[in-house]
Structure formats: structure tokens, C-alpha cells
N, C-alpha and C positions, 0 to 999 in steps of 0.2 A: 172634329175632322170627318169629311165623308169617308165611308167604308173602303171605297175603291181607291181613294188617293193614300189611304194609310196603307193599303196592300202594296201599293206602287213605292211609297218611300219605305216601307219595313223590307219589301225586297232588294230594292235598290241599296240600302245600307247593308243587307247581305251580302250582295254582289259586290260591292265596294270593298269591302273588308276582306270578303273570301277571296276574289280575283287578286285581290292587293297582297295578301299573305303567299300565294303561290309565287306572283312575280317578284314579291322582295326573296324568296327561298330559292328562285331558279334562274331568274335573269342574271347576266353578269353585271359586276360592278355596284351591285347594291350590298347595303351595310349588313342584311343578312343572307347573301349568297351561300349555299351549301347547308343551310339549318336543318333540313330533313324533314321527315314526317311527322316527328311529334310537334314543332312550330306550326306545320301545315294544318294537322287535325285540331290543334287547340286554337290557332286563328278562326277555323271554321266553326267552331263551336262557339266561340266569344261572337263572331259574327252573327249567329243566330240569336245569341242572348240580346244583342243590339237592336236586331231587327224585332224580336218580341216585345221588348220594351216600348219600342216606339209605337209600334201598331196593335198592342195587345188590347189597349183600353178602348180602341175606336173599333176595329175589324175583327178581334179575335186572334190577329196575328197568324194566319194560315201561311202566309209567305211561300207557299208551294201547293201547286193544284194536286198532288196527291192528299195532301191533308183534306181540301176542300171536297175532293171526291169521296175520300173516307168518311167524313163528316155527314155528307149528303146520304151516302148510300146508308147509312145507319139512323136516319132521319133526324140527325142533331143539326142540319144545316139546310136552308132552303134552295133547291136546286134552280130557283129563278135567279137567285144571285150568283151561282156559280160562274157562268160564263165571263160575267164583269170582273169577278174574282181574279179569275184565271187569266184574262187578258192585261188586267192591270199588274199582276206578277210577272208576267212577260216582259211588258215595258218597262218595269222597275229593275228586272234583271238586266235589260238592255241598257238602260240608263246608268247603273251602277258599275258595269264591267267596262262601259264606255268611258266613265272619269278615272277609274283604275288604269285604264290603258293610257288616257292622257298623264296622269301622274308619272307614270314609269315610261313615258314615249322614250327619254333618251337612252333607258335600258334595253328597250326591245330594239331600237336600232343600234346597239352595241353587240347584240347577237347576230349570228349568222347561222341559228340552230332553227328550223322551221318547227319542229315538235316543242321546244320550250317556249317559242313564240305563241303557239296554239294552247300551251298549258293553262294559261290563265283565264281561258276562255272556255272550251267545252272540253269534257271529260274524255278519257281514251283508255283503252285496255292495256294491262300490263302486257298481257299474252292475248292476240286476237284469237278468240275462239266464239264466235256471235251467241249461239245456244247458252254456254256456261257463262258467259258475260252477261246476258238476258237474265238467267238464275240469279246472277250476282246482285242485279238492281232490283229483281222481285224481293230477294230475301232481305236486302237491307232495307227496303221501304216497308216490307211487312214488320220489321221489328219496330222500326219509326211509328207507324200507324197505330198498330196493336197498344203500344204502350201510351200512345195520346189517348186511345179510347177507353184503355182501362184505367186511367187516372182517377182515383177517388175524388169523388166531392164536385164532379163536373156540372155546371149549371150552364143550362143554353140561355145565353143573354144576361147581360149586367142590367144596372139600374137605367141604363138608357135603351135597352132593348138591343144593344148591338150583337151581332154574331158572335159566338165563342169558338176558339180553335186551339190552336197552340198556347196562345195567352192563357187560357184557363189552367194549364199546367204551372204556370210560373216560370220567369225567363230562365231561372238558375235550373231546374231540373232539363228543361229543354236543351241547355247547353251541355250538360252531362250526357243525355241521350245521344245527341249528335256526335260528341265527342267518341263515346265509346263504339259507336258503328263506325266512326272513321278508323279508330284504332284495331277494330277486329275485324272487321267485313270489308274495309276501302281497300285492300292491297290489290284487288284484282281489276277494277274498274275506275277507281278514285270516288266512288259511292255517291254518284249524283243524286240520288233519292228525291230527286225534285225536277220533273220536267221543264219548268220556266228557268231554272238555274242553268240547265244546259241548252235549250234550245235558243233562248233570248241570246246569251253570250256566244253561241256557234254563229247566229246570224249576224253579229257586231263583226266577228272574226271576217267573215264573207265581206262585209260592208267597208268596214276600216281600211284606211290606206297604208296598211303595215307593208313595209318592204319586205321581200322574201319569205312571205310568210306560209306559203305551201297550200296544201289543201286544206278546206274546212272540214273534210272526212263525212260529208253527208251520208255516206253509205252505213254507217255506225250509227247516225243520228237517232234512228228510230229506237236503239235498246235503251238509252236513258230517258225516252220519251215512255215507250210501251211499258218497260219493265216496272217503272215506279207505279204507273196506273194498275197495273197487274197486282203488284204488291198491296197496293191501298185497298183494292176489291177484295181479296183473300183476307186481309185483316178484319175488314168490314165484314166478311161472309161469317168467320170465326166468331166474331163479336156477337153476331146476330145468332149464330148456332148455338152458342154457349149461353145464351138468354141474357146477355150482358150483365 
């Protein structure tokens, strides 16, 4: 499979299942309505598991521009491939969230709460304090990327010379990593920790014909884009400074 297609499909599955669990827990008249934070964080963790299983053998399963940036900054990934990876990740996120919206379309229409309708798309802060919201995204992504970089036994490339990213960790450890970040650090901003996961779906929220959907909140959108990029850069810097 082409590496860019693998990133698109892997990120698409991540967003279909991640957006889907949020919709199932929050939208009215679903079977999972009111499930709370534990099902949501577990669903996101397992969504990452699925994306890594599918994309890992072909592209390394970055499925996150922050991972691509962190690996490139430490010399473990070719910068020339990074733009294509990031574009594929954004497009995959848009596709996945679009399918999730169609899947739950009746339940979106059953809600008159614009905030709940927006939740399966982009992240939003529990308390709007942009400097601290930004800090939250930096710290959450820092943990994600640092653990990925310090995984023992990382090999850059497999038998087919495909790039390695989250797939080098193995899908199960990645799922646990994302799960604990969500449980421990997700309470402030909803832990985007992935610019594509937020930007692509937020754009779809803007585009899709969702009745009474309210604002897509582009004034906040820079936080889940810039925060993860800075967190990835700091993790890469520490990794290099410590001598990897």
C-alpha cells in the first residue's frame, strides 16, 4: 500500500471511531448516551490501536502530524515525505469524521445543543484560558512524542524500507499511551494532541449541512494545532539533548 494512502486510511479509521465514540456518548437517543469520560478515553485509545494496526506495516502509522514532526526533527524520518504525510492525515481525518457524522445524522438532528453537535468534530476547552489551554496541548503531546521516541528497539524502516513511526511501538502500547494521556491530561482541552485530528474535523464542521450547528470556533483552532507542534518539538529537543 502507498504510504500516503496508508496514512489517509489509518487516520480516517482513527477519526471514524474516535468521533463515533464521542457522538455515541453525547448525542441524544443513542444507546451510549451519558456514558462519560471512561468510554470516551477508551474509545479513542482503541481507535488509535485500529489506525496503527492498519497503517503500521505500510507507513509506520504516524496518523498525527506531531508524530511526523517529532520523528523528522530527530532524524528518524525524511523531511521530504512530511508534507505528503500531513496532507494525507488531514484528508483522512476529514473523511473519517464525515462518515461518523452521516452514521449519527439522525442523532445530530435530534439535538438542539450546538456545543454537543460540535464535540464529535473539534476539541474545545473545559475552561477557556488560551495560554493554559495551549500549555495543556503542549504537555499532552510532549508525553506522547517522548514515549514514542524512547521506545526501545526502534528500527527506522522495515523489510520494505517503509518509514517507521507509531507502528514501531506496536499497536497495544500505543493504545495504552493515548489512554493514559486522555485520563490524566485530557480534562482541560479534550487532548487533541494531533493537529490533523482537530483541524480536519473542524473544517468539516464548518462545511457540513448540520442544522443549528453554531460556531466552528476558529478563534480557538490555533491551540490544538500549534500546541501539539510545540510539544513535539520540545520532546524531540529533549531526546536529542539527552543523547537519545
